[in-house]
C-alpha positions, 0 to 999 in steps of 0.5 A: 366863737373860736374858744367855744368851738374849741371847748365843744370839740374837746368836750365831745372827745372827752365824753367819747373817751377817745384819747387818740382823737382828743390828743390830735384835737388838742394839737390842732387847736394849739395851732388853730388860732394862728392858722385861722388868723393867717391862712384860714380867715376866709374859711372861718368867715364861710363856715362859722354860721353853718358850723354854729347851726351844726353844733346846735343840732349836735348838742340837741342829738346828744341831749336826746341820746340819739347816737345815729343822729349824732353820727350823721351830724358829725359826719356832715359837719366834718365833710362840710369843713373838709369841703370848705378847706379843699375849696380854699386850698384849690382857689388859693393855688395850694392844691390842684383840682385833682387833690394833689 
């Protein structure tokens, strides 16, 4: 799943021709496997099912060429991931509830 996730995210960046974001995503995924294995295993377990569903919805919206729905799904996907990461960092004691 992790490799397909990487492929999907990079493919979307390539299709959107967003070179800066593509460069950033490549850098993130270069470190992702190690981070996931060492620090983020709980997050991966919590997010895979939701992310998989969101990815399916995103691909369907892309096939329909519905830019508003694509944007909505991407925002929802990113906000869900961010919320999960923040919660994990707070729970692990790396971030207090105020976000500092």
